[in-house]
Each structure stands twice: as C-alpha cells, then as structure tokens.
C-alpha positions as CSV (number, residue, x, y, z in Angstrom):
1,X,-0.1,0.0,0.4
2,X,1.7,3.4,-0.8
3,X,0.9,5.2,2.6
4,X,0.9,8.7,1.5
5,X,-1.0,8.2,-2.0
6,X,-3.7,6.7,1.0
7,X,-3.9,9.3,3.6
8,X,-4.4,12.1,-0.3
9,X,-7.4,9.9,-0.9
10,X,-8.7,10.0,2.5
11,X,-8.1,14.0,2.6
12,X,-9.9,14.5,-0.7
13,X,-13.2,12.4,0.9
14,X,-12.9,14.7,3.7
15,X,-13.1,17.7,1.4
16,X,-15.8,16.7,-0.8
17,X,-18.0,16.5,2.8
18,X,-17.7,20.6,3.0
19,X,-20.5,22.9,2.5
20,X,-21.4,25.8,2.8
21,X,-24.2,28.0,1.9
22,X,-26.5,30.5,2.7
23,X,-29.7,29.8,5.3
24,X,-31.5,30.3,1.8
25,X,-29.5,27.4,0.8
26,X,-30.5,24.8,4.0
27,X,-34.0,25.4,3.7
28,X,-33.7,24.3,0.0
29,X,-31.4,20.6,1.6
30,X,-34.5,20.2,3.8
31,X,-37.3,20.2,0.8
32,X,-35.4,18.2,-0.8
33,X,-35.0,15.9,2.5
34,X,-35.7,16.7,6.2
35,X,-33.5,14.0,7.9
36,X,-30.3,17.3,8.4
37,X,-32.9,18.5,11.1
38,X,-33.5,15.3,13.0
39,X,-32.3,15.6,17.2
40,X,-29.5,14.2,18.5
41,X,-31.6,11.1,19.4
42,X,-33.2,10.3,16.5
43,X,-30.0,10.8,14.8
44,X,-28.0,8.4,16.8
45,X,-31.1,5.5,16.5
46,X,-31.2,6.0,12.6
47,X,-27.3,5.4,13.0
48,X,-27.9,2.0,15.0
49,X,-30.7,1.0,12.4
50,X,-28.4,2.1,9.2
51,X,-26.0,-1.0,10.0
52,X,-28.8,-3.5,9.8
53,X,-30.9,-4.8,12.5
54,X,-32.0,-9.3,12.2
55,X,-34.3,-11.5,14.1
56,X,-33.4,-14.2,16.2
57,X,-35.5,-16.2,18.0
58,X,-37.7,-13.7,18.5
59,X,-35.4,-11.1,19.4
60,X,-33.7,-8.3,17.7
61,X,-29.8,-8.3,17.1
62,X,-28.5,-4.9,15.9
63,X,-25.6,-5.5,13.8
64,X,-24.1,-2.4,15.0
65,X,-22.9,-4.0,18.1
66,X,-21.9,-7.4,16.8
67,X,-17.9,-7.0,16.5
68,X,-17.4,-5.4,20.1
69,X,-19.8,-6.4,22.4
70,X,-21.2,-10.5,22.6
71,X,-23.6,-12.0,25.1
72,X,-25.6,-9.0,25.6
73,X,-28.5,-9.0,22.6
74,X,-31.0,-9.0,25.2
75,X,-29.5,-5.8,27.1
76,X,-29.2,-4.0,24.0
77,X,-32.2,-5.0,22.3
78,X,-33.7,-3.4,25.6
79,X,-31.4,0.0,25.7
80,X,-32.3,0.4,21.6
81,X,-36.1,-0.3,21.6
82,X,-36.7,1.3,25.2
83,X,-34.7,4.3,25.3
84,X,-33.3,4.9,21.5
85,X,-36.8,3.9,19.6
86,X,-38.7,5.5,21.9
87,X,-36.3,9.2,22.4
88,X,-36.5,9.3,18.6
89,X,-39.7,9.0,18.6
90,X,-39.6,12.5,20.9
91,X,-41.7,10.2,23.3
92,X,-40.7,12.0,26.8
93,X,-38.3,9.1,26.9
94,X,-35.9,11.4,25.3
95,X,-36.1,14.2,28.4
96,X,-34.0,11.1,30.9
97,X,-30.4,10.8,31.7
98,X,-29.2,7.7,29.8
99,X,-27.6,5.7,32.5
100,X,-26.1,2.5,31.9
101,X,-25.3,0.3,35.3
102,X,-23.6,-2.6,35.6
103,X,-20.5,-4.2,37.2
104,X,-17.2,-3.5,35.9
105,X,-16.0,-4.6,32.2
106,X,-19.4,-5.6,31.4
107,X,-19.2,-3.1,28.4
108,X,-20.7,0.2,29.4
109,X,-17.8,2.2,28.8
110,X,-17.5,0.2,25.2
111,X,-20.8,0.8,24.3
112,X,-20.8,4.4,24.9
113,X,-17.5,4.4,22.8
114,X,-18.8,2.7,20.2
115,X,-22.1,5.5,20.1
116,X,-19.5,8.0,20.2
117,X,-17.4,6.4,16.9
118,X,-20.9,5.3,15.1
119,X,-22.2,8.7,15.2
120,X,-18.4,10.3,14.1
121,X,-19.0,8.1,10.8
122,X,-22.8,8.5,10.3
123,X,-22.3,12.4,10.4
124,X,-20.4,11.7,7.1
125,X,-23.1,10.0,5.5
126,X,-26.0,11.6,3.2
127,X,-28.3,10.5,6.1
128,X,-26.6,11.6,8.7
129,X,-25.1,14.7,7.7
130,X,-25.7,17.8,10.3
131,X,-25.8,21.3,9.5
132,X,-25.0,24.4,12.0
133,X,-24.6,27.9,12.1
134,X,-21.9,28.8,10.7
135,X,-19.0,30.3,13.4
136,X,-21.2,29.2,16.5
137,X,-19.5,28.0,19.2
138,X,-22.3,25.3,20.2
139,X,-22.7,23.7,16.5
140,X,-26.3,24.9,16.7
141,X,-29.8,24.2,14.5
142,X,-29.5,26.7,12.1
143,X,-34.1,26.4,12.3
144,X,-33.5,28.4,15.4
145,X,-33.5,31.4,13.6
146,X,-37.3,31.2,12.4
147,X,-38.9,33.8,14.4
148,X,-41.0,31.7,17.2
149,X,-44.7,33.2,15.3
150,X,-43.8,31.4,12.3
151,X,-42.4,28.3,13.1
152,X,-45.6,26.1,13.0
153,X,-46.2,27.3,9.4
154,X,-42.3,26.4,8.7
155,X,-42.8,22.9,10.2
156,X,-46.0,22.2,8.1
157,X,-44.4,23.3,5.2
158,X,-41.1,21.4,5.6
159,X,-42.5,18.6,7.6
160,X,-39.9,19.2,10.3
161,X,-39.5,20.7,14.2
162,X,-38.5,23.1,15.8
163,X,-37.5,23.4,19.4
164,X,-35.1,25.6,21.1
165,X,-33.6,29.2,20.7
166,X,-30.1,31.2,19.6
167,X,-27.8,30.8,21.5
168,X,-26.7,34.5,22.9
169,X,-23.2,34.3,20.3
170,X,-25.5,33.6,17.3
171,X,-28.7,36.3,18.9
172,X,-26.2,39.0,18.6
173,X,-24.0,37.7,15.7
174,X,-27.4,38.2,13.8
175,X,-27.8,41.7,14.9
176,X,-24.1,43.0,14.4
177,X,-23.5,40.7,11.7
178,X,-26.4,39.8,9.6
179,X,-28.5,43.2,10.5
180,X,-31.3,40.9,11.5
181,X,-31.1,39.3,7.4
182,X,-31.5,35.4,8.7
183,X,-31.7,34.5,5.0
184,X,-28.1,35.8,5.0
185,X,-26.7,34.1,7.6
186,X,-24.2,31.6,6.9
187,X,-24.9,27.6,7.3
188,X,-21.9,24.9,6.9
189,X,-21.8,21.0,7.1
190,X,-19.9,20.0,10.3
191,X,-18.7,16.8,11.2
192,X,-19.5,15.3,14.6
193,X,-16.1,14.6,16.4
194,X,-14.6,13.9,20.1
195,X,-11.4,14.9,19.4
196,X,-12.6,18.6,17.3
197,X,-15.2,18.9,20.1
198,X,-17.9,18.9,17.7
199,X,-21.2,17.1,18.8
200,X,-19.2,15.0,21.4
201,X,-18.7,16.6,25.3
202,X,-17.5,13.6,27.9
203,X,-17.3,14.7,31.8
204,X,-15.4,13.2,33.6
205,X,-15.1,14.2,37.7
206,X,-12.7,14.8,39.6
207,X,-11.4,15.9,43.2
208,X,-15.0,18.3,44.0
209,X,-12.3,21.4,45.7
210,X,-10.5,22.0,42.0
211,X,-13.2,20.8,39.9
212,X,-15.0,23.6,38.2
213,X,-18.7,24.2,36.6
214,X,-17.3,26.1,33.7
215,X,-16.1,22.3,32.5
216,X,-19.5,21.9,32.0
217,X,-20.9,25.3,30.9
218,X,-17.8,27.5,30.0
219,X,-16.7,30.4,31.7
220,X,-16.2,34.1,31.0
221,X,-13.3,35.2,29.0
222,X,-11.7,37.8,31.4
223,X,-9.2,38.9,28.9
224,X,-12.3,40.9,27.0
225,X,-14.0,41.6,29.7
226,X,-12.5,45.4,29.3
227,X,-12.9,45.3,25.8
228,X,-16.4,44.7,25.6
229,X,-17.4,45.8,29.2
230,X,-19.7,43.0,30.7
231,X,-19.8,40.0,31.4
232,X,-23.6,39.9,30.2
233,X,-21.7,40.4,26.5
234,X,-21.8,36.9,24.8
235,X,-18.2,38.0,23.3
236,X,-17.1,38.3,26.3
237,X,-17.9,34.8,27.4
238,X,-16.1,31.5,26.5
239,X,-19.1,28.8,25.2
240,X,-16.8,26.0,25.5
241,X,-17.9,23.2,28.2
242,X,-18.9,20.1,28.2
243,X,-22.4,20.9,27.6
244,X,-21.8,23.6,24.6
245,X,-19.6,21.4,22.6
246,X,-21.9,18.1,23.1
247,X,-24.9,20.3,21.3
248,X,-26.1,18.1,18.6
249,X,-24.5,15.1,19.8
250,X,-23.7,12.9,23.0
251,X,-22.9,13.8,26.3
252,X,-21.1,11.3,28.4
253,X,-21.0,11.6,32.3
254,X,-18.2,9.2,33.0
255,X,-18.6,8.1,36.7
256,X,-21.5,9.9,36.8
257,X,-22.6,9.5,40.4
258,X,-19.4,10.0,41.4
259,X,-19.5,13.5,40.8
260,X,-20.4,17.1,43.1
261,X,-24.2,17.5,43.5
262,X,-23.4,21.1,42.1
263,X,-22.8,19.5,38.5
264,X,-25.3,17.4,38.6
265,X,-27.9,20.4,39.0
266,X,-27.4,22.0,35.8
267,X,-28.9,18.1,33.9
268,X,-32.3,18.9,35.7
269,X,-33.2,21.5,33.5
270,X,-31.4,19.9,30.4
271,X,-33.5,16.7,30.5
272,X,-36.6,18.1,31.1
273,X,-36.7,21.3,29.3
274,X,-34.0,21.3,27.2
275,X,-31.7,24.2,28.0
276,X,-29.3,24.9,30.9
277,X,-28.4,27.8,32.5
278,X,-24.5,29.5,32.0
279,X,-23.1,32.7,32.9
280,X,-24.9,35.7,33.3
281,X,-27.2,34.6,30.1
282,X,-31.1,33.4,29.4
283,X,-31.7,29.4,29.2
284,X,-29.3,28.3,26.8
285,X,-31.1,25.8,24.4
286,X,-29.5,22.2,23.8
287,X,-30.2,19.3,22.0
288,X,-28.2,16.4,23.6
289,X,-28.3,13.0,24.5
290,X,-26.8,12.8,28.3
291,X,-25.4,9.5,28.7
292,X,-23.8,8.2,31.5
293,X,-22.2,4.9,33.4
294,X,-21.9,3.7,36.8
295,X,-21.4,0.6,38.8
296,X,-24.6,-0.7,40.8
297,X,-22.7,-0.1,44.5
298,X,-22.8,4.0,43.4
299,X,-25.9,3.2,42.1
300,X,-27.9,2.1,45.3
301,X,-25.4,4.8,47.4
302,X,-27.2,7.6,45.0
303,X,-31.0,6.3,45.3
304,X,-30.9,5.6,48.6
305,X,-29.9,9.4,49.1
306,X,-33.6,11.1,49.6
307,X,-31.8,14.6,48.0
308,X,-31.5,13.3,45.0
309,X,-35.4,12.0,43.7
310,X,-35.5,14.7,41.7
311,X,-32.6,13.4,39.1
312,X,-33.2,10.1,40.0
313,X,-36.8,10.6,38.5
314,X,-34.8,12.3,35.4
315,X,-32.9,8.8,34.6
316,X,-34.1,5.9,32.7
317,X,-31.4,3.5,34.1
318,X,-30.2,0.0,31.9
319,X,-28.9,-2.7,33.3
320,X,-26.3,-4.0,31.6
321,X,-25.2,-7.2,33.1
322,X,-21.8,-9.7,32.2
323,X,-22.1,-11.8,29.4
324,X,-23.4,-15.6,30.4
325,X,-22.9,-17.7,27.2
326,X,-19.6,-19.4,27.2
327,X,-19.1,-19.3,23.4
328,X,-19.9,-15.7,23.5
329,X,-16.8,-15.4,26.4
330,X,-14.4,-16.9,24.1
331,X,-15.5,-14.4,22.0
332,X,-14.7,-11.8,24.6
333,X,-11.2,-13.0,25.2
334,X,-10.2,-13.3,21.9
335,X,-11.2,-10.3,21.3
336,X,-8.8,-8.7,23.5
337,X,-6.0,-10.8,22.8
338,X,-6.3,-9.8,19.5
339,X,-5.7,-6.1,21.0
340,X,-3.2,-6.9,23.2
341,X,0.7,-8.0,22.2
342,X,-0.3,-11.5,23.1
343,X,-1.6,-12.4,19.8
344,X,1.6,-14.1,18.3
345,X,1.1,-16.6,21.3
346,X,-0.4,-19.5,20.1
347,X,-3.4,-20.4,21.9
348,X,-4.5,-24.3,22.3
349,X,-7.8,-25.0,20.9
350,X,-10.5,-25.2,23.7
351,X,-8.2,-22.9,26.2
352,X,-10.5,-20.2,25.7
353,X,-14.0,-21.9,26.4
354,X,-12.2,-24.0,29.7
355,X,-11.7,-20.2,31.5
356,X,-15.3,-19.3,29.7
357,X,-16.9,-22.0,31.4
358,X,-15.5,-21.0,34.8
359,X,-16.2,-17.3,34.1
360,X,-19.8,-18.0,33.8
361,X,-20.1,-20.5,36.6
362,X,-19.5,-17.4,38.7
363,X,-22.1,-15.2,37.3
364,X,-24.9,-18.1,37.6
365,X,-27.3,-18.4,39.8
366,X,-28.3,-21.8,41.3
367,X,-31.8,-22.4,39.9
368,X,-34.7,-23.4,42.2
369,X,-36.3,-25.6,38.9
370,X,-36.0,-29.5,39.8
371,X,-33.5,-31.0,38.0
372,X,-31.5,-28.1,37.3
373,X,-28.1,-27.2,38.0
374,X,-25.6,-24.8,37.1
375,X,-23.8,-26.8,34.5
376,X,-27.3,-27.8,32.7
377,X,-28.0,-23.9,33.1
378,X,-25.2,-22.9,31.7
379,X,-25.6,-25.1,28.8
380,X,-29.1,-23.9,28.1
381,X,-27.8,-20.8,28.4
382,X,-25.6,-21.5,25.3
383,X,-28.1,-22.4,23.1
384,X,-27.1,-26.4,24.0
385,X,-30.2,-29.1,24.0
386,X,-30.4,-31.0,28.3
387,X,-32.6,-33.5,28.4
388,X,-35.5,-33.3,30.1
389,X,-36.0,-29.1,29.8
390,X,-37.4,-27.3,26.7
391,X,-37.3,-23.5,25.5
392,X,-40.5,-22.6,27.8
393,X,-37.8,-23.7,30.9
394,X,-35.0,-21.6,29.1
395,X,-37.3,-18.6,29.7
396,X,-38.3,-19.3,33.0
397,X,-34.6,-19.7,34.0
398,X,-33.8,-16.3,32.3
399,X,-36.8,-15.0,34.5
400,X,-36.0,-15.9,37.4
401,X,-33.2,-13.9,38.4
402,X,-33.3,-10.3,37.4
403,X,-30.1,-9.7,39.2
404,X,-28.2,-12.4,37.5
405,X,-25.3,-11.9,35.7
406,X,-24.6,-8.7,38.0
407,X,-21.8,-10.2,40.1
408,X,-18.9,-13.0,38.9
409,X,-15.7,-13.0,37.3
410,X,-14.7,-10.0,34.9
411,X,-13.2,-10.8,31.8
412,X,-10.2,-8.5,32.7
413,X,-9.2,-10.8,35.3
414,X,-9.1,-13.9,33.0
415,X,-7.1,-11.7,30.9
416,X,-4.6,-10.8,33.4
417,X,-4.6,-14.4,34.5
418,X,-3.5,-15.5,31.0
419,X,-0.8,-12.8,30.6
420,X,0.6,-13.6,34.2
421,X,0.8,-17.0,32.9
422,X,2.9,-16.0,29.2
423,X,5.1,-14.1,30.6
424,X,6.1,-15.8,33.9
425,X,6.5,-19.3,31.6
426,X,7.5,-17.4,28.8
427,X,5.7,-19.8,26.3
428,X,5.2,-20.2,22.8
429,X,1.9,-22.0,23.3
430,X,-0.6,-21.8,25.6
431,X,-3.5,-24.4,26.6
432,X,-6.3,-25.1,29.3
433,X,-4.0,-26.9,31.9
434,X,-2.2,-23.1,31.8
435,X,-4.9,-20.9,31.8
436,X,-6.7,-23.0,35.1
437,X,-3.4,-23.2,36.9
438,X,-3.2,-19.6,36.9
439,X,-6.4,-18.6,37.5
440,X,-6.3,-21.1,40.8
441,X,-3.6,-19.2,41.9
442,X,-5.8,-15.7,40.9
443,X,-7.9,-17.4,43.3
444,X,-5.8,-18.0,45.9
445,X,-3.9,-14.9,45.7
446,X,-7.4,-12.9,46.0
447,X,-7.3,-11.3,49.9
448,X,-11.0,-9.7,49.4
449,X,-12.6,-13.5,48.8
450,X,-14.1,-15.4,51.5
451,X,-13.7,-19.0,52.6
452,X,-17.2,-19.4,51.3
453,X,-16.2,-17.9,47.9
454,X,-12.6,-19.4,47.5
455,X,-14.5,-23.1,47.6
456,X,-17.0,-22.0,45.4
457,X,-14.8,-21.1,42.9
458,X,-12.2,-23.3,43.3
459,X,-15.3,-25.7,43.0
460,X,-16.1,-24.0,39.5
461,X,-12.3,-24.5,38.6
462,X,-12.5,-28.1,39.1
463,X,-16.0,-28.4,36.7
464,X,-14.1,-26.4,34.3
465,X,-11.4,-29.0,34.4
466,X,-13.8,-32.1,33.6
467,X,-15.4,-30.1,30.8
468,X,-11.9,-29.3,29.3
469,X,-11.1,-33.3,29.5
470,X,-13.6,-34.5,28.1
471,X,-13.2,-32.5,25.4
472,X,-9.9,-33.3,25.1
473,X,-11.0,-36.6,25.0
474,X,-13.7,-36.3,22.6
475,X,-10.7,-34.5,20.3
476,X,-8.2,-36.9,20.5
477,X,-10.6,-40.2,20.1
478,X,-11.9,-38.4,16.8
479,X,-8.6,-37.7,15.2
480,X,-8.0,-41.4,15.5
481,X,-10.6,-42.7,13.8
482,X,-9.3,-43.0,10.4
483,X,-11.9,-41.0,7.9
484,X,-14.8,-40.8,11.2
485,X,-17.0,-39.1,8.7
486,X,-17.2,-42.8,7.2
487,X,-17.6,-44.3,9.8
488,X,-20.1,-42.1,11.5
489,X,-22.3,-42.2,8.4
490,X,-21.6,-46.6,8.1
491,X,-22.8,-46.8,11.7
492,X,-25.9,-44.0,11.5
493,X,-27.1,-45.8,8.2
494,X,-26.9,-49.3,10.3
495,X,-29.0,-47.9,13.1
496,X,-31.2,-46.3,10.9
497,X,-32.2,-49.5,9.4
498,X,-32.4,-51.6,12.1
499,X,-35.0,-49.1,13.6
500,X,-37.3,-48.8,11.0
501,X,-37.4,-52.5,10.9
502,X,-38.2,-52.5,14.5
503,X,-40.8,-49.3,14.4
504,X,-42.3,-51.3,11.0
505,X,-42.6,-54.9,12.5
506,X,-40.6,-55.9,9.2
507,X,-37.2,-57.4,9.3
508,X,-33.8,-56.2,7.2
509,X,-31.7,-57.9,4.8
510,X,-28.3,-58.8,5.1
511,X,-26.3,-57.0,2.4
512,X,-23.6,-59.7,2.2
513,X,-25.8,-63.0,2.2
514,X,-29.3,-61.5,1.5
515,X,-30.6,-63.4,4.5
516,X,-33.3,-61.6,6.1
517,X,-32.5,-61.3,10.0
518,X,-34.5,-59.3,13.1
519,X,-33.2,-56.0,14.0
520,X,-30.1,-55.5,15.8
521,X,-30.6,-54.9,18.9
522,X,-27.5,-55.3,20.7
523,X,-26.4,-52.7,17.7
524,X,-29.7,-50.2,18.6
525,X,-29.1,-50.6,22.5
526,X,-25.5,-49.8,22.3
527,X,-25.8,-46.5,20.7
528,X,-28.8,-45.5,22.4
529,X,-27.4,-46.1,26.2
530,X,-24.5,-43.7,25.4
531,X,-26.9,-40.7,26.0
532,X,-28.6,-42.3,28.4
533,X,-32.0,-43.7,26.6
534,X,-33.7,-46.7,29.5
535,X,-35.1,-49.5,28.0
536,X,-38.8,-47.9,28.6
537,X,-37.7,-45.1,26.8
538,X,-36.4,-46.3,23.5
539,X,-39.1,-47.3,21.0
540,X,-40.6,-43.4,22.1
541,X,-36.9,-42.5,21.0
542,X,-36.7,-44.5,17.8
543,X,-39.9,-43.8,16.8
544,X,-39.1,-39.7,17.3
545,X,-36.1,-40.7,14.9
546,X,-38.1,-42.1,12.0
547,X,-40.9,-38.9,12.5
548,X,-37.6,-36.3,12.4
549,X,-36.6,-38.4,9.3
550,X,-39.9,-38.4,7.3
551,X,-39.9,-34.5,8.0
552,X,-36.7,-33.8,5.9
553,X,-37.9,-36.0,3.6
554,X,-41.1,-34.2,3.1
555,X,-39.2,-30.6,2.6
556,X,-36.6,-32.5,0.5
557,X,-33.9,-31.9,2.9
558,X,-31.1,-34.9,3.7
559,X,-31.6,-36.5,7.2
560,X,-27.7,-37.2,8.1
561,X,-26.6,-38.1,11.7
562,X,-25.4,-34.5,12.5
563,X,-29.3,-34.0,11.9
564,X,-30.4,-34.7,15.3
565,X,-28.1,-33.5,17.7
566,X,-28.9,-36.5,20.1
567,X,-28.2,-39.4,17.6
568,X,-25.1,-37.3,16.3
569,X,-23.9,-37.9,20.0
570,X,-24.5,-41.3,20.8
571,X,-23.2,-41.7,17.0
572,X,-19.9,-40.2,18.0
573,X,-20.0,-41.7,21.7
574,X,-20.2,-45.1,20.5
575,X,-17.6,-44.9,17.9
576,X,-15.3,-43.6,20.7
577,X,-16.2,-46.1,23.0
578,X,-15.1,-48.5,20.3
579,X,-11.9,-46.6,20.0
580,X,-10.8,-46.2,23.8
581,X,-8.3,-49.4,23.9
582,X,-6.7,-48.4,21.0
583,X,-6.1,-44.5,22.3
584,X,-5.2,-45.7,25.4
585,X,-2.1,-48.0,24.0
586,X,-0.9,-45.6,21.3
587,X,-1.2,-42.9,23.6
588,X,0.8,-44.0,26.9
589,X,3.4,-46.5,25.2
590,X,6.8,-45.4,25.8
591,X,8.3,-47.3,23.2
592,X,6.1,-47.3,20.4
593,X,6.3,-49.4,17.5
594,X,6.0,-48.7,13.7
595,X,3.2,-48.9,13.5
596,X,1.8,-47.4,16.6
597,X,4.6,-44.3,15.4
598,X,3.0,-44.1,12.4
599,X,-0.5,-43.4,14.1
600,X,0.4,-40.7,16.4
601,X,1.9,-39.2,13.7
602,X,-1.2,-39.3,11.5
603,X,-3.2,-38.1,14.5
604,X,-0.7,-35.8,15.5
605,X,-0.8,-33.9,12.0
606,X,-4.9,-34.3,12.2
607,X,-5.0,-32.1,15.1
608,X,-2.5,-29.5,13.6
609,X,-4.6,-30.0,9.9
610,X,-8.1,-30.0,11.0
611,X,-8.2,-28.5,14.4
612,X,-5.7,-25.8,15.2
613,X,-3.2,-27.1,17.0
614,X,0.4,-26.5,16.7
615,X,3.0,-29.2,17.4
616,X,4.1,-28.1,20.7
617,X,0.3,-28.6,21.8
618,X,-1.0,-31.1,19.8
619,X,1.8,-33.2,21.6
620,X,0.8,-32.4,24.6
621,X,-2.7,-33.3,24.4
622,X,-2.1,-36.8,23.3
623,X,0.3,-37.2,26.2
624,X,-2.4,-35.6,28.9
625,X,-5.3,-37.9,27.2
626,X,-2.7,-41.1,28.0
627,X,-3.0,-40.1,31.1
628,X,-6.8,-39.2,31.4
629,X,-7.5,-42.6,30.0
630,X,-5.2,-44.3,32.4
631,X,-6.5,-43.3,35.4
C-alpha cells in the first residue's frame, strides 16, 4: 500500500464533505430531505438502524454492536427499543438521562465509545449529515433562526419540528453581522468529532474542591471584559464547556454518580426542558443525548439519598449485566487478546472455552427448578439441548433472577491471569491447563475473597477442568478415527435400517448373504445407552427419529447423523468407546512400535491440520489424554 497516496485519498474524501451556503440554501436542502433537522436522539437511533437489524429466536439483534459486544443481545435490544427508539419518536423518554448500570468490565464504556464513534462516522453520510450556523461555538441548528411565531407554518411546510432558541453568541451575531437578515446567515456542514469537540462532550469527575463548573457550562473570558465592558456580553464568554460542545450529539458523564451535586443540578433543566444556565445569560438551548455509566454499588448509594429524588426521576436506568454464554465469552477473550501484544502466542483449542466455563459459572445463580444445576443451566444458556428441559424452561430460567449476571468474575481478570501465565513461563503456546492453573493462583492470592467464595470458585475450576477433560478426550478420539465421517455415516445408516425395521415390525436383509434377519437390538441399544436412553424410553426415541426423518423427507432435505443432536452425540460416543483401548495404548506407550508411531504421527498431523493445534500443544494433548485414559 502506498501510505501517502492513501492519506491523500482520505483528505480528498474529507474535502468532499465540506459544504457552506446561506440559510436559504439550507432550507432548500430540507425541502428535498428533512433528515438533517432530526434530533440528536433520532440521529443516534438512525445510526444504529443503518447497520442492519436481524431477528434471532424472536429477539432483535443490532449488527452495529456485533463486532465488539458479545452475549448482551437481550440488554442491547432493551436499550435500543426502550430508550433510543422511543426517544427518536420524541416520546418523553428523550427527556431522561440514560444511565448504564452494571459490574466492572461488563461493556458499559464500550457501548458509549461505540455510540460516539458510530455517530462520528454516521455524520459523514448523507443520511446523518449535520448542518450548523457557521461560527457558532455550539454548532447549533440553523432552524433556530426562524422566529417563534412563524415556526408552526414552517414546520408544516418542511415537515420538520423546530425546538430551541438561538444561543447568545448567534443571537448577537445575527444583529451585529447580519443586521437581522436571517436569509444571509451562513450555514456549514459539520462533522461530529470527539477530538475536535464537535457534537461530543465527555465529563469525568475529579476532586470536587478543584473541579470548576466551567468545565460543563463554559466561562467568562476575562481578557475581553475591558473590551466589551460586561460579563453578559456573549463576546466576553467562552462557550466551551462540555455541555456546549456536546450540542447536536452525545454528552458522556463518566462515573456520573461520583460527581459533586452542583454539577448534576444543571442536568435537571437540560433533561426536562432542553436548556441549561450558563453565565449571565438566559437559558441556553441544547439538543443532546446524555449518557452516563456507573456501577451497582454507586447507584444504590445514590438512590438511598433522598436529596437525589429529582434527578433520579429524570433517569432511565439500563442494567448492563455480564455475558452469560460460554461461546460468547470466548469471543470476548479472543477480542481482548487480539488487541494486545499476546496475539502472536498460539492458544490451543478449547483453552479459552475452559476459562469461559469457569467465568460463566461464577456469574450464574442456582435455580430453584427441579433437576436443574449450574452446569445444565450454563449449557442451556449457550443454546445446547439439555434432556428433560425445553425452550419454555430456558425462558423461565432467564426470568428467575433479574439481577443474574451482575456479579462474578470479570473478563479483564481472566485476561490478566492468561497474561501472567504467558509472561512468567515465556511460552510459545498456551493450553487450557496453563490457564486454569493461573486462575487457581489468582483465587489463592485474592485477599478480598471469603472462605466460602474461595471454595465455591475452586469447585467451579474443577468443573471447568472436567469439561475440558471431556473435550480433550473427544478431540483425540475423533482424530484417531480414520475417515471419521465415513465411520459415523456407516454406523448411522446401520442404526436407521434397524430402527425402521423395528418400528415397522419388519426384517432387514443382510447385504452380503441376502438373508432376512430380525433388527439388531444389541446394536441399537449399544448406541442408545451412550446418551442414557432407558429400556422403557427406547421405543419413543426410535419413533422420534423416524418422525424427524419423515419431516426432512417431506421438505426435500437430507437427514444425516448431524441432523439430530442427541443421535449425533450417541453415534460419536459409540465410536469413541470402540476406540478407547487403541487410543490408550498408542498415547501412553513409551517405546511405540512402527505401527503405533505411524498412527501417532497421523493423529498429530490431523490435530494440526484440521483442529487448530500446533506441534507443541498437539503432543501435550496426546500425553494428557493418555494419562486421563489410564486413570
């Protein structure tokens, strides 16, 4: 890539976005497309929708979030539908502060950062274009130039809504520079940018004794007081506070509830009336989405204080819990690792899954539902089928505890432990056992854990280890099966022939001798027993398979051994059971003969080529599984 050519192209694209015209020109733009006049809330909502929405299992998934946030679909759907969508329709929700409340490292800051970056990019598109009075320190909506008495007629003519008044600076410039002629007022296109302080403001609390309210509302420019003679002259005021600069976009309050009370009072008027007080001026209009984030402890302390009732009533609190899906947690770790210098270290398959299993277990709450334990619950949350439970049970589980996911181990802690293992051992490859060992050390060294919590976490580590052991054995056994797919298909077809004959009270023909035989009960039971199908339940299971086959046939779809999850599991387990002794002997022998050595090399190659292992972790996996099978 020619870097300087690319920079030149980028600058040329930026130049194309520039536009300057008169207020009359702006009105003509609105006649063609009124979208530039939309509110800040509507602009954020349109930005979210522009990336696409898909429906999965009756829930909306917003593609805008999918590359950065994982396992938060329910929380994000609620956030977009209950707040952004309603606010975009000018419902009263837009007059509320959006407060994201949840545990540390749960995604609150990421959501806000994504919204800010998304709005910056959206303002560069035709649909998200933002126009402002040229030279206005608050980049305000040019329609504020329309006198209040004429607004109803103009709104009807253009199909827009006009809210707010000219800022003190523009009101003075209209008189002094344009002699009150609004038609000639210059309008320019602005690009929302946090870096340039256009349409995005960020306020972070610090020491209340040293922090100045001017950080929010701007300040008097004392160097110009002698020139203009009055503190109430807009030319003697800097409209550079975060609330001024966030106009037309997003105002972020970091750790809002840690702010001193006097900083929060300004939000009462801004949220309800769309204006705030600054200097010796009338109320200043502002169209901005106020978004804040805090943790649960801070929020509980805040609502416990009666003095905060007015502000509390002006908030929409959106809980942002931890992710509760193992597969999504793996994606979080993969993302964090990819952002670090650890990305060159090879991570063995199932390593992140083992860590994710432990982490998710720490976040789940024990269900009161009979027969349900944390491991089953974890599997159901991750979309797996669990015998004896249905989709309705999953919904019940999700509604059982509203606060589920608001506590437990956070992703940063896991990444810190992985980093610790990597740095201390200077490894080229890291596996699940390395990570589980590092997590155990983290638990042992954590002084804030109670004895009960420590024991509980160590138990979860044991469960994660057992889950990994099962995955490791499956991986090796699968690699040992020469042409695994063919073996599985053969066994599957054989099973189907037998259950079809069994259910239809017919016989099957021996493919070699042509002899008619009774269905092979021994074969069928050897497969069904792998997944716990009892003698009493075998008939119902076999009939269910035939019904599923018939359904696939009617729809013109091919029914194979992967079409039925439990049958697939049974076929694989049966194959693995038949191979167990071969695997055990091959992986544990210290002096392998030529045949065994050839088999080991074939298996290692298959693990590397097909399953994502490197030579180091493939050999470690074989040794580990050999020791497991010998126990």
